[in-house]
N, C-alpha and C positions, 0 to 999 in steps of 0.2 A: 098323927105324927109319924108312926111307924110306916104307914103306907107311903108317905112322902119320901121318907128315907129309902124305902125299897125302890121307888121309882128313880130316885137320884142315883142309887147304887147301880141299878140296871142300866141306866143311860150311860153312866161312867164306864161300866163294863163294855157296853157296845162301842163306845168311843175308843177304848183301848184295844178291843178286839179288831177293830177296823183299821187301826194304824199298822203300817208295814212293820215287820219284825225288827228291822234296824232301828226304827224310831222308838221301839219299846226298850231295846237293850243297849243302844249306843251310850257309851261312857259308863256303863255299869261295870261292876267288879264281880267276876264269877269264879267260883271254885268248882271244878268238874272232876269227879272221881272216875277212874277208869279211862282217862283221857288219852292214853297212849295208843289205843287201838279200837277197832270196831265202832260201835255206836257212840261211845264216849269221845273218840277222836273226831267223828263226824260232827257231833254237837259242838265240841270245842272249836273246830275250824270254822263252822258256820257262825258261832257267836263272835269269834274274832273278826270274821269278814264283815259282820254287821256293826263292829265298833266296840265290842265289849273287851275288857282287859281280863285275861284268863290266868288262873293258877291251874296247871295240869297236874292233878294228883293221881299217882299210880305207883305200883311197885317198881316199875322200870320205865325209863324214858322212851324206850322203843318197844314195839310190839313183840311180845314173847311167843305169839302163836306161830306155828310152822306155816300156816296158811298165809300169814301177813308178812313174811320175811322180805318180800319184795319192797316193802315200805322202808326205805333206808333213812329218811329224814324224820326226826322226832316231831311230834305234833307242835310243841312249843317253838321249835326252830322254824317249822313251816309257817307259823303265824308271824314270827319275827321277820321272816323273809318278805312277807307281803305287807309289812308296815304295821302289823298289830303289836300289841303288848302282851307278853306271856312269860311265865316262869314255870319251871318244873319243881314239884315238891314230892320227893319220894315218900310214899304214904301207903301203909297197910291199913285198909279201912276197918279191919276187924279189931283194931286197937284204938281205944278212945284217945290215948295220949298222942298217937300219930296224927289223928284227925285234928286234935287241938293245935298241933304244930303246923299243919297245913293251913288252918284258918289264920294262925299267927303270921305265917309267911305271906298270906294274902294281905292282911292288914298292914304288915311292915312295908310291903312293896306298893300297894295301891291305896292304903289309908282306910279302907272299909270293905265289907263283904255285902253285896247286894243279892246275889243269886248263888244258890248251891244246888248242883245237880248230882244227886246220889245215884250214879250210874254203875259204879264198880261192882263186880261180882265174879265169881269163879264158876265156870261151866265145865262140863266134862268135854275135854278136847279129844277128838278122835279123827282119824283120817277117812274112815268109812262110816256108814250109818251104823249106829249101835243103839241098843235099848238101854234106857236109863237104869232099869233094874239090874243090869249086868255090870254096873260100875263097881269097882272094888272099894273096900272100906276106906282106904286112904283118900280116894277121890271124893267120896261122900263127906269125909271129915273136912276136907278143904272147902267144899261147897257150903257146908253148914257153918263154917267159921265166918263166911261172908254174909250170911243172912241177916244178922242183927246190925250190920254196919251203918245203916241210916240212923240208928238210934244212938250211935257212939257219941 
């Protein structure tokens, strides 16, 4: 019986893996942390393009990075402009209560949560190449605060 179950599960995985991304996530409800910039923004925009409804959870609705200041439109506004459904939830992922509020915002707006992308994190932001071991204590403290966030 276990071998049959394994074959069925394997075949199901192959069928899902061979479906286009849009077919897998269309009409899903996703909460994406760190959605205002960088990789999180790219994930949120792609999911919305493929038909997912998105809660953009981040500290700020716009990119805070000096490198990304040319991005004037927020991720959730960009999604809305192209016909997607998205909201912004101001969220500090290092605090469990804020993560709970983000999930509640998703459920209030979209009725359920199907996908959660724990992308948020704080990195050392520099204008030139720098060594990680040269970061000051305050920078390290901010980085360390974001490490347990997926467990919140």
